[in-house]
C-alpha positions in Angstrom: 10.3 -9.4 30.3 10.1 -12.5 28.2 7.4 -14.7 29.8 7.8 -18.4 30.6 4.8 -20.7 30.3 4.7 -24.3 31.4 1.0 -25.3 31.0 0.1 -26.7 27.5 -3.4 -25.2 27.5 -2.1 -21.8 28.4 0.6 -22.1 25.7 -2.0 -22.9 23.1 -4.1 -19.9 24.1 -1.1 -17.6 23.9 0.1 -18.9 20.6 -3.4 -18.3 19.1 -3.3 -14.8 20.5 0.0 -14.1 18.9 -1.0 -15.6 15.6 -4.0 -13.3 15.5 -2.2 -10.3 16.7 -3.4 -8.0 14.0 -6.7 -6.4 15.2 -9.7 -6.9 12.9 -11.0 -3.5 14.0 -7.8 -1.9 12.9 -8.0 -3.6 9.6 -11.5 -2.5 8.9 -10.7 1.1 9.8 -7.6 1.2 7.6 -9.2 -0.6 4.7 -11.5 2.3 4.1 -8.5 4.6 3.8 -6.8 2.2 1.4 -9.9 1.9 -0.8 -10.0 5.7 -1.1 -6.3 5.8 -2.1 -6.7 3.0 -4.7 -9.8 4.7 -6.2 -8.1 8.1 -6.4 -4.8 6.8 -7.9 -6.8 4.9 -10.5 -8.6 8.0 -11.5 -5.9 10.7 -11.1 -2.7 8.8 -11.7 0.5 10.7 -11.0 -1.3 13.6 -9.4 -2.7 11.4 -6.7 0.7 9.7 -6.2 2.4 13.0 -5.6 -0.5 14.1 -3.3 -0.4 11.0 -1.1 3.5 10.9 -1.0 3.4 14.4 0.4 0.6 13.6 2.8 1.8 10.3 4.1 5.6 10.5 3.7 6.1 14.3 4.0 8.0 14.2 0.8 7.3 16.7 -2.1 8.0 15.4 -5.6 7.5 16.5 -9.1 6.3 14.0 -11.7 9.8 13.9 -13.2 11.3 12.9 -9.8 9.1 9.8 -9.5 11.5 7.7 -11.5 15.0 7.2 -10.2 17.5 8.6 -12.7 20.5 6.9 -14.3 22.8 9.4 -12.6 21.4 8.4 -9.2 21.8 4.7 -10.0 25.4 5.2 -11.1 26.2 7.2 -8.0 24.8 4.5 -5.7 27.8 2.2 -6.5 30.1 4.9 -5.2 28.2 5.2 -2.0 28.4 1.6 -0.8 31.5 -0.1 0.6 33.4 -2.8 -1.4 32.5 -5.2 1.4 28.8 -4.5 1.0 29.0 -4.7 -2.8 30.7 -8.0 -2.5 28.1 -9.3 -0.1 25.3 -8.2 -2.4 26.9 -10.0 -5.3 27.5 -13.1 -3.3 23.9 -13.2 -2.2 22.8 -12.5 -5.8 24.7 -15.6 -7.0 23.4 -17.8 -4.2 19.8 -16.8 -4.6 19.9 -17.1 -8.4 21.6 -20.5 -8.3 18.9 -21.8 -5.9 16.0 -20.5 -7.9 17.3 -21.7 -11.2 16.8 -25.2 -9.9 13.1 -24.4 -9.3 12.1 -23.3 -12.8 9.0 -25.2 -13.9 9.5 -27.2 -17.1 7.0 -27.4 -19.9 6.2 -30.9 -21.0 4.2 -32.8 -23.7 3.0 -36.4 -23.5 2.2 -38.3 -26.6 -0.3 -41.1 -25.9 -0.7 -44.3 -27.7 -4.3 -43.4 -28.7 -3.2 -40.3 -30.7 -3.9 -37.9 -27.8 -1.3 -35.3 -27.0 -1.4 -33.6 -23.6 0.9 -31.2 -22.0 1.6 -28.1 -19.9 3.4 -24.9 -21.1 5.0 -22.4 -18.7 5.5 -18.8 -19.7 6.5 -15.7 -17.6 4.2 -12.8 -17.1 5.0 -9.7 -19.2 5.8 -7.3 -16.3 6.5 -7.7 -12.6 6.2 -5.1 -9.9 8.4 -5.3 -6.8 7.5 -3.5 -3.6 10.4 -2.8 -1.3 9.5 -1.3 2.1 11.3 1.6 3.7 10.4 3.1 7.0 12.4 1.7 10.0 15.2 0.2 7.9 16.4 -0.4 4.3 16.1 -3.8 2.8 18.5 -4.7 -0.1 17.9 -8.3 0.7 14.2 -7.9 -0.1 15.1 -6.5 -3.5 17.2 -9.6 -4.2 14.6 -12.1 -2.9 11.8 -10.6 -5.0 13.6 -9.5 -8.2 15.9 -12.5 -8.8 13.1 -15.1 -9.1 11.4 -12.8 -11.6 14.7 -12.5 -13.5 15.2 -16.3 -13.5 11.6 -16.7 -14.7 12.6 -14.5 -17.7 10.1 -11.8 -17.0 10.8 -9.2 -19.8 10.3 -6.1 -17.5 10.8 -5.8 -13.8 9.9 -2.5 -12.1 10.4 -1.6 -8.4 8.7 0.9 -6.1 10.1 2.0 -2.7 9.3 4.9 -0.4 11.6 7.9 -0.6 13.5 8.9 2.5 14.9 12.2 3.7 15.9 14.5 0.8 13.9 12.3 -1.6 16.8 9.8 -1.5 16.6 6.0 -1.6 19.2 4.0 0.3 22.1 3.4 -2.1 22.4 -0.3 -1.1 18.8 -0.8 -2.2 19.6 0.8 -5.6 22.7 -1.3 -6.1 20.8 -4.5 -5.2 18.1 -3.6 -7.7 20.6 -3.2 -10.5 22.5 -6.4 -9.6 19.1 -8.3 -9.6 18.0 -7.0 -13.0 15.4 -4.4 -12.1 14.9 -2.1 -15.1 12.9 0.8 -13.6 12.8 2.2 -10.0 10.2 4.6 -8.7 10.3 6.5 -5.4 6.8 5.9 -4.1 5.5 3.7 -1.3 2.4 2.8 0.6 -1.0 1.9 -0.8 -0.5 4.5 -3.5 2.5 2.6 -4.9 0.5 -0.6 -5.0 -2.3 1.2 -6.8 0.1 2.6 -9.4 1.5 -0.9 -10.1 -2.0 -2.4 -10.3 -3.6 0.3 -12.5 -0.8 2.2 -14.1 -0.3 6.0 -14.1 1.2 8.5 -16.6 4.6 7.5 -15.3 4.4 4.1 -13.8 3.4 1.1 -16.0 0.7 -1.4 -15.1 2.2 -4.7 -14.1 0.8 -8.3 -14.1 2.1 -9.5 -10.7 3.0 -7.5 -7.5 5.3 -9.0 -4.9 7.0 -7.8 -1.8 6.1 -7.2 1.9 5.0 -3.9 3.4 3.0 -2.4 6.3 -0.7 -3.0 6.9 -1.6 -0.4 4.3 0.5 -2.1 1.6 -0.9 -5.5 2.6 -4.5 -4.3 2.4 -3.8 -2.6 -0.9 -2.5 -5.9 -2.4 -5.5 -7.7 -1.1 -7.9 -5.2 -2.7 -6.1 -5.1 -6.1 -5.9 -8.9 -6.4 -7.8 -9.9 -9.5 -6.7 -6.8 -11.4 -3.2 -8.2 -10.9 -1.7 -11.2 -9.3 0.1 -11.0 -5.9 2.5 -13.2 -4.1 0.8 -13.3 -0.6 -0.6 -11.1 2.1 2.4 -10.7 4.4 1.6 -10.1 8.1 3.9 -9.3 10.9 7.1 -11.4 10.9 7.7 -14.2 13.4 10.2 -16.9 14.5 9.6 -20.0 16.5 12.6 -21.8 18.0 12.5 -25.4 19.2 15.5 -26.0 21.5 16.7 -28.8 23.7 19.3 -29.0 26.5 22.2 -28.8 24.0 21.1 -25.4 22.7 23.3 -22.3 23.5 21.1 -19.8 25.4 23.2 -16.9 24.0 22.5 -18.0 20.4 18.8 -18.6 21.1 18.4 -15.2 22.7 20.1 -13.5 19.7 17.8 -15.4 17.3 14.7 -14.2 19.2 15.9 -10.6 19.2 16.8 -10.8 15.5 13.2 -11.3 14.8 11.8 -8.9 17.5 14.0 -6.0 16.1 12.0 -6.0 12.9 8.8 -4.5 14.2 6.9 -3.8 17.5 4.5 -6.5 16.6 7.0 -9.1 15.4 6.7 -12.4 17.3 9.6 -14.3 18.9 8.8 -17.7 20.5 10.9 -20.4 22.1 9.6 -23.8 22.8 12.0 -25.9 24.9 12.2 -29.2 26.8 14.7 -27.7 29.2 13.6 -25.5 32.1 17.1 -24.3 32.8 17.6 -23.2 29.2 14.3 -21.3 29.4 15.5 -19.3 32.4 18.9 -18.7 30.8 17.4 -17.4 27.6 15.1 -15.2 29.5 18.0 -13.6 31.3 20.1 -13.5 28.2 17.5 -11.6 26.2 17.3 -9.0 29.0 21.1 -8.7 28.9 21.4 -8.4 25.1 18.7 -5.7 25.1 20.7 -3.4 27.4 22.7 -1.6 24.6 20.5 -2.7 21.7 20.4 0.1 19.0 16.7 -0.7 18.4 15.9 -1.3 22.0 12.5 0.5 22.3 10.7 -1.3 19.5 12.5 -4.6 20.2 11.4 -4.5 23.9 7.9 -3.8 22.9 7.8 -6.8 20.6 9.3 -9.0 23.3 6.9 -7.7 25.9 3.8 -8.2 23.8 4.6 -11.1 21.5 7.6 -12.8 23.0 7.1 -16.1 24.7 8.9 -19.1 26.1 7.1 -22.4 26.5 8.5 -25.3 28.4 7.2 -28.7 27.3 7.7 -32.3 28.2 8.9 -33.6 24.9 10.1 -32.5 21.4 7.0 -34.2 20.0 4.8 -31.8 22.0 7.0 -28.9 20.8 6.5 -30.0 17.2 2.7 -30.3 17.8 2.5 -26.7 19.1 4.7 -25.5 16.3 2.4 -27.1 13.7 -0.6 -25.4 15.3 1.2 -22.1 15.1 2.6 -22.7 11.5 5.5 -20.2 11.9 7.0 -18.2 9.1 10.5 -19.1 10.4 11.2 -22.3 12.4 14.6 -23.0 13.9 15.4 -26.5 15.2 18.2 -25.9 17.7 18.3 -29.5 18.9 20.7 -32.4 18.9 19.0 -34.3 16.0 17.1 -31.8 14.0 16.6 -34.1 11.0 14.8 -36.6 13.2 12.3 -34.0 14.4 11.8 -32.7 10.9 9.6 -35.7 10.1 7.1 -34.4 12.6 7.0 -30.8 11.2 4.2 -30.2 8.8 3.7 -26.4 8.6 6.5 -23.9 8.4 7.6 -21.3 5.9 11.3 -22.0 6.2 13.0 -24.5 8.5 16.5 -23.9 9.9 18.2 -27.0 11.1 20.9 -27.2 13.8 22.7 -24.8 16.1 24.8 -23.3 13.4 22.0 -22.2 11.1 20.4 -18.9 12.4 17.5 -17.4 10.5 19.8 -14.6 9.3 21.5 -17.1 6.9 18.2 -17.6 5.1 17.3 -13.9 5.3 20.3 -12.9 3.3 22.1 -15.4 1.1 21.5 -19.1 1.7 19.4 -19.1 -1.5 15.8 -20.1 -0.6 13.5 -17.1 -0.6 12.9 -15.2 2.6 9.4 -13.9 1.4 7.4 -16.4 3.4 3.8 -17.0 4.6 3.0 -15.5 8.0 0.2 -15.6 10.6 -0.5 -19.3 10.2 -0.6 -19.2 6.4 2.2 -21.8 6.2 -0.6 -24.3 6.7 -1.5 -23.8 3.0 1.0 -21.4 1.4 4.7 -21.5 0.4 7.6 -19.1 -0.1 7.8 -16.8 -3.1 9.5 -18.4 -6.0 10.0 -18.5 -9.7 6.5 -19.9 -10.1 5.1 -16.7 -8.7 6.1 -14.9 -11.9 4.9 -17.7 -14.3 1.6 -19.1 -15.4 0.9 -22.3 -17.3 -1.3 -23.2 -20.2 -2.7 -26.7 -20.8 -1.9 -28.3 -24.2 -4.5 -30.7 -25.7 -4.6 -32.3 -29.1 -6.9 -35.2 -30.2 -6.8 -37.0 -33.6 -10.2 -37.7 -35.3 -10.0 -41.3 -34.3 -9.2 -40.4 -30.7 -12.1 -38.0 -30.6 -14.4 -40.6 -32.0 -13.5 -43.0 -29.1 -14.8 -40.6 -26.5 -17.5 -38.9 -28.4 -20.4 -40.7 -26.7 -19.0 -39.9 -23.2 -18.6 -36.2 -24.0 -22.0 -35.9 -25.5 -23.6 -37.7 -22.5 -21.9 -35.3 -20.1 -22.8 -32.2 -22.1 -26.5 -33.3 -22.4 -26.6 -33.9 -18.6 -25.4 -30.3 -18.1 -28.0 -29.0 -20.5 -25.4 -27.7 -23.0 -26.5 -29.1 -26.4 -24.0 -27.1 -28.5 -21.2 -28.7 -26.5 -22.5 -32.0 -27.5 -23.0 -30.9 -31.1 -19.4 -29.6 -31.4 -18.3 -33.2 -30.9 -21.2 -35.0 -32.7 -20.7 -33.0 -35.9 -17.1 -33.9 -36.1 -17.4 -37.6 -35.3 -20.3 -38.4 -37.6 -18.8 -36.4 -40.4 -21.9 -34.2 -40.8 -20.5 -30.8 -41.8 -23.5 -29.6 -43.7 -24.9 -26.1 -42.9 
């Protein structure tokens, strides 16, 4: 049963509990396993990958089977419907169009004092995309991770994803990867796949950046390899928070909550509303829509443990609670969503109005669906083109420009006890180049 809370203090306590729903004890226990996997793959390469794939995924592979063959890639197109292929291609166009608008531009500024300053953006050499398997297949995750790398002009994009029954990978995932510009695909998942991307093996190349969500083992592996490679973020369990007023449709709101809860038993689905009647209607509607739900057991578990309805006295209070929670997905199912938007400070993606369910953003609106979770929206943003790029500062001084600031640089260098720093400027500005 989806609980209804009316007391602000109780609501704050419950929202904090939900935000912190990943147990620290669980993390510590699993981190030891992940460290062992990373260390073993780093030392043994493909041998360790094959061992852990058999141990954790119950799939036996040979080294030659790690990489998905061209024949399998070609066959994938014959195994998806025309409707699905068209949908993948539409999403690809939409996502690429959006991300092309976000490419950082290099710039150079020529000052009047003969000083040139600038910033130069360049892509990483190789990107690694992790696509989860497990409870479902995620062609949308392929598109959302690979397309920004393609737009950033990363020369090589490789993908890893767990093999399913019969060593197969879902054909929709394979088609999406090809449409998005992935050059190499490997059938390996879990912490061992992250280790392979971070350190390289005999078969899988070492990459510069790893992106993509996964289970707790994948997330911990990304955390531990950070530094050896870059990562996008540490994705936690998914979540949606809906702010709704009297004009919201309870059928739509319930469907949106369930659309989040069906992801995972620890996904969070939260409604904050100013209307008591709507709260009760949504509670009943969630129960009704669950009756014949194909993923009923795990969805019910998520709703029971991390589902919540909060009734508040105003939309301003709703915005305040939302900001404290900093949701991954925020839906504003209210009469004037753009007015309340001014009060929203922390959210990964914001969906405005009753005709904009989160699913639009999940699949093809264009903005990325790889978003900060567990309160990280307070300081983090969605995955984007910038994730696959780095920038270098550009600095040029003429001799006269250097002469103007010579004294200040030398004073600062001497204050820090770095005489050679000072000399590197003094020798140039006084013209003393003698040995």
